[in-house]
Every structure is written in C-alpha cells, then in structure tokens.
C-alpha positions as CSV (number, residue, x, y, z in Angstrom):
1,M,0.0,0.0,0.0
2,I,2.8,2.4,0.9
3,K,4.7,1.5,-2.3
4,R,1.6,2.3,-4.3
5,I,1.2,5.6,-2.7
6,L,4.8,6.4,-3.3
7,Y,4.5,5.4,-6.9
8,T,1.5,7.5,-7.4
9,V,3.1,10.6,-5.8
10,G,6.2,10.0,-8.0
11,A,4.1,9.7,-11.1
12,I,2.2,12.9,-10.3
13,T,5.5,14.7,-9.6
14,V,7.0,13.5,-12.9
15,L,3.9,14.5,-14.8
16,G,3.9,17.9,-13.1
17,L,7.5,18.5,-14.1
18,V,6.8,17.5,-17.7
19,V,3.8,19.9,-17.9
20,F,4.9,22.8,-15.8
21,G,8.7,22.4,-15.8
22,A,10.7,24.4,-13.3
23,D,7.5,26.4,-12.4
24,L,5.9,23.3,-10.8
25,W,6.9,24.2,-7.2
26,S,5.6,27.8,-7.7
27,Y,2.3,26.3,-8.8
28,V,2.3,24.0,-5.8
29,R,3.1,26.8,-3.3
30,T,0.4,29.0,-4.8
31,A,-2.2,26.3,-4.8
32,T,-1.2,25.5,-1.2
33,R,-1.7,29.1,-0.2
34,E,-5.1,29.2,-2.0
35,V,-6.3,26.1,-0.2
36,E,-5.0,27.5,3.2
37,Q,-6.8,30.8,2.7
38,T,-10.0,29.0,1.6
39,V,-9.9,26.8,4.7
40,R,-9.2,29.8,6.9
41,S,-12.1,31.8,5.5
42,A,-14.4,28.9,6.0
43,V,-13.8,28.8,9.7
44,P,-16.6,30.6,11.7
45,L,-15.6,33.9,13.3
46,E,-17.0,32.8,16.6
47,F,-14.7,29.9,16.6
48,E,-11.7,32.1,15.7
49,L,-12.5,34.4,18.5
50,R,-12.7,31.5,21.0
51,R,-9.3,30.2,19.6
52,A,-7.8,33.7,20.0
53,R,-9.1,33.9,23.6
54,Q,-7.6,30.5,24.3
55,M,-4.2,31.5,22.9
56,V,-4.2,34.6,25.1
57,E,-5.2,32.5,28.2
58,D,-2.3,30.2,27.3
59,L,0.1,33.1,28.1
60,V,-0.7,32.6,31.8
61,P,1.8,29.7,32.2
62,E,4.5,31.8,30.6
63,I,3.6,34.8,32.8
64,R,3.9,32.6,35.9
65,K,7.2,31.2,34.7
66,N,8.6,34.8,34.4
67,M,7.2,35.6,37.8
68,H,9.0,32.5,39.2
69,V,12.2,33.7,37.5
70,I,11.8,37.2,39.0
71,A,11.2,35.7,42.5
72,E,14.4,33.7,42.2
73,Q,16.3,36.7,41.1
74,E,15.0,38.8,44.0
75,V,16.1,36.1,46.5
76,E,19.5,35.8,44.9
77,I,19.9,39.6,45.0
78,E,18.9,39.7,48.7
79,R,21.4,37.0,49.6
80,L,24.1,38.7,47.6
81,E,23.4,42.0,49.3
82,L,23.6,40.3,52.8
83,S,26.9,38.7,51.7
84,I,28.3,42.1,50.6
85,A,27.2,43.7,53.8
86,R,28.9,41.0,55.9
87,Q,32.1,41.3,53.8
88,E,32.1,45.1,54.1
89,D,31.8,44.7,57.9
90,D,34.7,42.2,57.9
91,L,36.8,44.6,55.8
92,R,36.2,47.4,58.2
93,R,37.2,45.2,61.0
94,Q,40.4,44.1,59.2
95,R,41.2,47.7,58.4
96,A,40.7,48.8,62.0
97,E,43.0,46.0,63.3
98,M,45.7,46.8,60.8
99,L,45.6,50.5,61.8
100,V,46.0,49.4,65.5
101,L,49.1,47.4,64.7
102,R,50.5,50.2,62.6
103,S,49.9,52.7,65.3
104,R,51.8,50.5,67.8
105,L,54.8,50.3,65.5
106,K,55.0,54.1,65.7
107,E,55.5,53.9,69.5
108,G,59.0,52.6,69.2
109,P,61.1,49.5,68.4
110,G,59.1,47.2,70.7
111,P,58.6,44.6,72.0
112,Y,54.8,44.9,71.8
113,R,52.3,43.1,73.9
114,F,48.9,41.9,72.7
115,A,46.5,39.6,74.5
116,G,49.1,38.5,77.1
117,R,51.8,37.8,74.5
118,T,54.8,39.7,73.4
119,Y,55.7,40.4,69.7
120,S,58.7,42.0,68.1
121,A,58.5,44.7,65.5
122,E,59.4,42.2,62.7
123,E,56.6,39.9,63.8
124,I,54.2,42.8,63.7
125,K,55.3,43.8,60.2
126,R,55.0,40.2,58.9
127,D,51.5,40.0,60.4
128,L,50.6,43.3,58.9
129,A,51.8,42.0,55.5
130,R,49.6,38.9,55.7
131,R,46.7,40.9,56.9
132,Y,47.1,43.5,54.1
133,A,47.2,40.7,51.4
134,R,44.0,39.1,52.8
135,Y,42.4,42.6,52.9
136,K,43.2,43.3,49.2
137,A,42.0,39.9,48.1
138,A,38.8,40.4,50.1
139,E,38.4,43.9,48.7
140,A,38.8,42.5,45.1
141,T,36.2,39.8,45.9
142,L,33.9,42.5,47.3
143,E,34.2,44.6,44.2
144,A,33.4,41.6,42.0
145,K,30.3,40.9,44.1
146,R,29.2,44.5,43.8
147,E,29.5,44.3,40.0
148,L,27.6,41.0,40.1
149,L,24.9,42.6,42.2
150,A,24.6,45.5,39.8
151,A,24.3,43.1,36.8
152,R,21.6,41.0,38.6
153,K,19.7,44.2,39.4
154,R,19.8,45.2,35.8
155,Q,18.6,41.7,34.8
156,L,15.9,41.9,37.4
157,D,14.7,45.2,36.1
158,E,14.6,43.7,32.6
159,S,12.7,40.7,33.7
160,R,10.2,43.0,35.5
161,R,9.8,45.1,32.3
162,K,9.2,42.0,30.3
163,L,6.6,40.7,32.7
164,D,4.8,44.0,32.9
165,A,4.8,44.2,29.1
166,M,3.5,40.7,28.8
167,I,0.7,41.3,31.3
168,A,-0.2,44.6,29.6
169,A,-0.2,42.9,26.2
170,K,-2.4,40.1,27.6
171,R,-4.8,42.6,29.0
172,Q,-4.9,44.6,25.7
173,L,-5.5,41.4,23.7
174,M,-8.4,40.4,25.9
175,V,-9.9,43.9,25.5
176,K,-9.4,43.7,21.8
177,I,-11.0,40.2,21.6
178,E,-14.0,41.5,23.6
179,Q,-14.3,44.5,21.2
180,L,-14.2,42.1,18.2
181,R,-16.8,39.9,19.8
182,A,-19.0,43.0,20.3
183,R,-18.5,43.9,16.6
184,L,-19.4,40.4,15.6
185,Q,-22.6,40.5,17.7
186,T,-23.5,43.8,16.0
187,I,-23.0,42.3,12.6
188,Q,-25.1,39.2,13.6
189,A,-27.8,41.5,14.9
190,A,-27.8,43.4,11.6
191,Q,-28.0,40.1,9.7
192,A,-31.0,39.1,11.9
193,A,-32.7,42.4,11.1
194,S,-32.2,41.9,7.4
195,E,-33.8,38.5,7.7
196,I,-36.8,40.1,9.5
197,Q,-37.0,42.6,6.6
198,F,-37.2,39.6,4.3
199,D,-40.1,38.3,6.4
200,D,-41.8,41.7,6.0
201,S,-41.7,41.4,2.3
202,Q,-43.3,38.0,2.5
203,L,-46.1,39.5,4.6
204,A,-46.5,42.3,2.0
205,R,-46.9,39.8,-0.8
206,A,-49.4,37.9,1.3
207,K,-51.5,41.1,1.9
208,T,-51.4,41.8,-1.9
209,L,-52.7,38.4,-2.6
210,V,-55.5,38.8,-0.1
211,R,-56.5,42.1,-1.8
212,Q,-56.5,40.5,-5.2
213,I,-58.7,37.7,-3.9
214,E,-61.1,40.2,-2.3
215,K,-61.3,42.1,-5.6
216,R,-62.1,39.0,-7.5
217,L,-64.9,38.2,-5.1
218,D,-66.3,41.7,-5.5
219,V,-66.3,41.3,-9.3
220,A,-68.0,37.9,-8.9
221,E,-70.8,39.4,-6.8
222,R,-71.4,42.2,-9.3
223,L,-71.6,39.6,-12.2
224,L,-74.1,37.5,-10.2
225,A,-76.3,40.6,-9.6
226,A,-76.2,41.5,-13.3
227,E,-77.2,38.0,-14.3
228,G,-80.3,38.3,-12.0
229,K,-81.4,41.4,-13.9
230,L,-81.1,39.7,-17.2
231,D,-83.4,36.9,-16.0
232,G,-86.3,39.5,-15.5
233,E,-86.6,39.3,-11.8
234,I,-88.9,41.9,-10.1
235,P,-86.7,44.2,-8.0
236,V,-87.9,44.2,-4.4
237,E,-86.4,47.5,-3.5
238,E,-88.2,50.7,-4.6
239,D,-86.5,53.3,-6.8
240,A,-86.0,56.0,-4.1
241,E,-84.6,58.5,-6.6
242,A,-87.8,58.3,-8.8
243,E,-90.1,58.8,-5.8
244,D,-88.1,61.8,-4.8
245,V,-88.5,63.4,-8.2
246,V,-92.3,63.0,-8.1
247,R,-92.5,64.6,-4.7
248,K,-90.5,67.6,-5.8
249,I,-92.8,68.2,-8.8
250,D,-95.9,68.1,-6.7
251,E,-94.4,70.6,-4.3
252,E,-93.2,72.8,-7.1
253,F,-96.4,73.1,-9.0
254,G,-98.9,72.8,-6.2
255,V,-100.4,69.7,-7.6
256,M,-101.9,67.1,-5.4
257,G,-101.8,63.5,-6.5
258,G,-105.6,63.0,-6.5
259,A,-106.5,66.4,-8.1
260,A,-104.0,65.9,-10.9
261,E,-105.6,62.6,-11.7
262,D,-109.2,64.0,-11.6
263,G,-108.3,66.9,-13.9
264,A,-106.8,64.5,-16.3
265,D,-110.0,62.4,-16.4
266,S,-112.3,65.5,-16.9
267,S,-110.3,66.7,-19.8
268,Q,-110.7,63.4,-21.5
269,L,-114.5,63.6,-21.1
C-alpha cells in the first residue's frame, strides 16, 4: 500500500515536471496558499474568537514562569546584598586591626604586647603584610560581588519590564477580543434584522394576494347581480330616486296627487 502511494506521488511529480517544468513548485506553493486561505475563510468567526481567547489565556503559564524567575532573582539579590554587607563589615574590622598594629609600631622598636603575648617589630610587620594581602584579596572579591549585584539588578529590572509588558499585552488582547466579539454581535444583529425585513416582504406579498382575492370576489358578486337582472326578476327595493323626483314636482307646481288625476279624467271627457 505504501509503495503504491509512493509510486502515485512519484508519477504525479514527474507529470507535473513535464507539464509545468521548473514552475511546478511555484504552482504547488500558490495552490497550497489558496487552499489554506479558503480553509481559513471557511472557519466561523465565533470559533476564531474562541481560539484567540484560548491563545491569550495560554500566556498565563509563561507569565507565571517569568514571575518565578523574578522571584528567584529577587532572592539571589537579597542574599548577595547580605553577603556584601557582611564582607564590608569584615573589611572594616580588618582595616581597624591593621591600623591598631600600625599605630603600635609608631610607638618605638618594641617589644609589643597583645592579649598577654609579646611580639617583636618584625613579627608585627610580617603579620601586617599577611593581613594586608588578605584585605586586598577580600576587597577585590567584594568589588566583584558589587559588580555581580549591579548586573543582577539590571537583569531583574529587565525581567520585570518583560513581565509588565506581557501582562499589559495580555490585557490589551483580551480587551481587543471583547471588542471584536461586540462587533461580531452587532453584525449578527444586523443580519438578523435583514432576515426580519425579508419576512416583512413576504407579509406584504401575502397582503397583496388577499386584496387580489377580495377584488375577484367583488367582481364575482357584481356579475351575479347583473345576471339576475337579465333573468327579468322583479326588484324588491323601490326606486328611491324616482319617488323623490315625483314629490319635488308636486311641491313645485302645487299639484296634489288626487286632483291631478281627476283633472286629467275631466279633460278626457
């Protein structure tokens, strides 16, 4: 099965080289980018926002790691400061002792007595030489520790700036994601409103259809009434307009219904 797949891939590659030549890889890269863009554009925005929020939340372990590093640096700096302070005290003590010995040498050729023992001037000088050598070595060590302390403080400041920047960036990203979510909800609300407008158009078409049906029923009733007149049916309702005209004539000419009729009969006789 694997061999068949390899043969197929090889055959496709050879065919592509024959057709496209040296431009095959350019076509492949372009097609890959097109496919990638198509796949990315097909991913729902809501899912992308959740993925972005998860990526921002994944910064928390890195932030905690930097906080741990800062805590370690702070402890090391505190210990180094204590060590420097103790060594400075020790150097002050050594310096004071050497000055005591040196002041005794100024008193005369000796002998000199310290803590119940007697020392010659040469012994005091040799002791001063050893003490001075230790003092200079300790002084050099102290200077190195001071430089180390300064470097660690600079490193601590850099770590703190990095942590503050990371926390600020995380906060800004969360705010930006919430803003994008609000924009997405606004767009979704607008889309929902457009769908409601589509429903309104459906309702308008339904109302138009009802009016058309009502018009057709009115026309059908008029046609039915007209067909009744054609069949010679006696109208039940009186012609109100004709009655009104007769009354107006009687009133205008002072003719009563009965008198008018009698006059007409007499003239005929």
